[in-house]
N, C-alpha and C positions, 0 to 999 in steps of 0.2 A: 596873643598869651591864650593859652588853653586852659579851660576851667574844668574842674571836677564836682559834680555835686554826688554826695553818698547819702543815700536814703535808702531805708527798707521798704517804706511805704509812701504812694502819694494819694491824698484823699479831695474830693470835692469840698466845697463850703460846708455841705451839709454832713461831713464825716463819714460817706461811704468812701470805700476803697476803689481808686481809679487804677492803681499798678501796685502789687505787693509781691516781694520776694521774700520767700521763705524756705529754707534747707533746698536751695539750688532751684526751687520752682518758681518761675515768674508767672503771676495771674494777671491778666489784664481785663478791667471790667468786674463786675458782680453778674450771679445770676439774673436773666432778665435784659441786661443792658446788650445794647446794640453796638458792635465795635465797626466803624468805617473806616475804609482805607479812600482816602479822597482821590479823584479823577487825576491822574497823571502821576500819583504816586505809585511807586511799586513794593509789593509784599513779598518778600523772599522768606522761603521755608522750605531750606533742604533737608530737613529730617522728614517732611511731609511728602509723599508721593505714592503713586499707584504701581509700586513694585514690591516683590518681583513682578516681571511681565515678561512675555513673551509674544513673537509672531513667527509661524512657521506655516510652510506650504509645499504644496507637490509642483515640481518642476517636471515630472514625467509621469505619466497615466500608471494607475496599477489596475490589473485585472483582477476581477471578482468572480467567483463561481456562483450560479444562481441558488437562491434560498439557502444561502450560507451566510452566518453573522462571522464578518471579517475584520479584524483590527486594521485601520487606515494608517498606511506610513505617511510619515513626514519627513521629506528627504534634504528640503533645504530651510535654513534658520535666516529669517531676516534679522533678528535680534533676539537676545534673551540675556537679560539684565544679571540674572543670578546664576547662570550656567545651571540651570534647573530642568532643561528640557533635554532628554535622551533616550535612545531606543523608543522613539515614538510615545513619549509620555512624559507629562509635568509631574515633578516630584517638588512638593512644599519643603523649602530649604529649612535647615535648623534654626529656630527663632522666628520663623514667618506665619504662624497658624493664624488663620482669621477667614473672614469672608472673601472668597475670589469669585469672580465673574470671567465666564469662558464663553467663546463663540465660535462656531465653526462653520463653513460655508463649502458644502460638497456639490461638485457637478457630476452627474451621472450619465454616462453615454451607452447607447447600445444601437449599434449601426442597423441591426434587424428590425428596429422601430417596434419594440415589444415589452418594454418597460411597464410593469403593472403597478408595483407597489416599493416603495423605498423607505426605509428606517434608518434613521441615525441614533445612535445611543451613546450616552454617556456612562462611562465605568469608573467608579472609585474603588481604589485598591480590588480591582478585578471584579467589582459587582455592580451590576447596571443600577444606577440612581436616576435615571432619565432617559427619556424616549420621544422623538420626533418621528410619526409616521404619515405619508403620502400615498394617497391611492388615484389612481388614474380614471378619470371618467370618459375618456375616449382613447381610441386605438391609434395606432402610429404615434406613438410617443418616443422620440429619439435621446432627447435630454430632458433631465430633470435639475434645476438647481434648488437648494433649500438650504435656508441657514437656520441654526439652532442654537439657542442660548440657556445658560444655566447658571445660578448663583448657588455656590455651595460652602458651607462652614468646615474648613480643613484643618487639619492639625499637621505639625511638622512629620515630614515622612509619607504622609498621605500621596497618592497619585492618581492621577486623571489621564484617560486614554478615550479615545473616539472609536467606535464600529460601526461598520455598516451592513445592511441587509438589503436584499431586493430580489424581487421574483419576477422572472420573464416569463412570459406566455409561451415562450418556444425552450425552455429548460436551458437556455445557453446561459454564456458568459456575458459581462458587461464592464464597464471600466470606470474608474474614479478619474476623472481627467484632471492633467495637470500639465502646468506649462509655465514659463515666467512671467505670465500676466496674472498670476493669483486666481486662477479659475477654482482651486479648491485650497483652502486655507484654514489654519487654528489658531487661534490666541486666546490671551488670558492674561488677568493682572489682579492685584491684590486691591481689594476696595478699602478706602480711608475711612476708619470707623472713629 
């Protein structure tokens, strides 16, 4: 036989609310309380997730001209929870504004061993908002690997892109390396606040 207990509030012996329901909002505990989920128990919160989220990468290399700031193209999508990544940029979906964490890892190669400087920048709505710059201290650099992360407060419709700039000592071209093994990638997700 099933039993149903109907209450709006459950209190401890001192009269402090433990659980309260008011206007379709359930409050567990009070300010300063610690809510513990026991070992072996499972806490399910389907409405709480780090989404929208995406992960894109290059499965083919991109040739970049020396001393030219160029948008990095991302030609393969591993996942995109809200179909918000298109045309090499992430656009915040409607109703999904908030703080976002983004990371890119870019491998730059130059067969002539002359990479002197590499900069990766983040652009929000076309304007640079963060940059990560690396300079070499020795000659004969063929490959540079670098990760760059940023947290941005975004509104619906804002978009984020990644750009690269490099200086080679022979004024030649270099490549942003891409293969199926995630040599160069870009991901992001909304932070839970």
